C-alpha positions, 0 to 999 in steps of 0.5 A: 549902274546903267549910267556908268556902263554907258559912260564907259562905252562912250569912253571906249568909242572915243579912244577908238576914234582917236587911236590910229595905231589900234588894230581896228584902224590898221585893218586894210580895206579892199578896193576893186581889183580887175583881172583879165586872162591873156591866155596860157598862164598870162594875166593882167592884174590892176587896181586903177593905179598899178598894172601888173602883167603875169607871164605874157604870151599873147603871141600864141594868138598869131594867125597860124595861117601865116606860118613861121618864116624862121622854122629851121631844118632841125625844128629849133625855130627862132621864136619871134613875138607878135608885136601887133598882138602885144600892142593890142592887148598890153598897151600899158604895164608897170611890172611883168612878173615871170614864174619861169623862163619857158617861151610860153611865159617869157617870149613876150616879156621883153617886148612888153618891157621895152614898149611900156617901160615895165620892170620885169620881176623873175629869176636870173634865168628870166633876166638872161633872156631879157638881157639878150633881147636888150632890156635895160638892166634898170628894168630887171629885178632878179628875185629868189625864193623866200623874198618878200618885197614891198613896192609901195602900192603892192607887195610880192612874196616869192614862193619856191615852186616846181614845174609841171611833170610833163612827158609822162613824168620825164620832164626833169630828164629833159633839157627844158628843165635846166638852167638858162645858159649865159651869153645868149644873143638874139635872135633866140631859138626855142632851145634857149628858153629853159625853165631856169627855176620856177616860182609862185607868188603871193601878190598883195594888192588893193587889200587882196591876196592873190596867189599866182601859179604858172605851172601844175605843181607846187611845194605843199609846205610853201603853200600852207598858210598863204590864205589867198582870197583869189587863187590863180591855180594851174589847171592843165592836164599835167596836174594829174601826174601829181598825187592828190593835186587839188585836195592837198593844194586847197587844204594848204591854201585854207580853201580860198573863196575864189579860184581862177584856173590858169594855164588850161588852154592849149596855146590857142590851137586846134585842141582848145575844145579838149582844153575846155574839157580839161578845165571843166574836170579841174573845176569839178575837182575843186568843187568836190574838195572845197564846196564853198570855193567859187571856180570861175573859168576866165574868158580871153581878154574879158576883164573881171572885177573883184 
């Protein structure tokens, strides 16, 4: 009986060795992935082949002592990306993924696209701004919530989402929540950068599942079952306007092993210490509701390898 059992085991191993369509053979292996925090909600994600930029806004590091020569009397200033900062921190990009079209997510994207040849992926509102800044149509991919697109080396699921509830829950009363208007012409004033709808994304790259959020809000049912192994979660103070923000989100995501706080800083301004205090509070919230999750607070421009 022992001899027959051994023969059967050998037969099973032989079948597995030559059966490329088996479930075992299809199991994806994870490769090293590098994530770099660019400030605000901005990230660089790369696997050694593809460079994906999320919500770039390195212009926030502009030397404030230089002021803004484009400030208008009514406060609706012309926003100008800092090309030197962009060139220094984003020398290469293949795709730019945009969660929504506010200036702190979209201002630098056209410069990145024109400087690197990257394709911008985002809403129709994001595309309107990119077109106004002379980004060629071939470098624009307009997506809608529910899309799940295959790009070969990676895939991207577009998740319907919600913007943070700013202004003591009056955000949706404001002009910033509306659609981006048509027919924009450069140079663009701050008032041109309306939200234009908000997405989250599930990026599948190098065997990893990365959740990308660009705000402090979400639709719980859209997050349920995503099971990312890395989650970029909005951690700014406006999360406190949302009921049980961290607990509901972590449960929906099945307690991801790694959480990277995003959109936690205050545009590199004088209140950065307050922002650091807020992100520490966010980390404590996640640890309280999901003790096995590792929360890593990123440092500006310091690559992290997973």
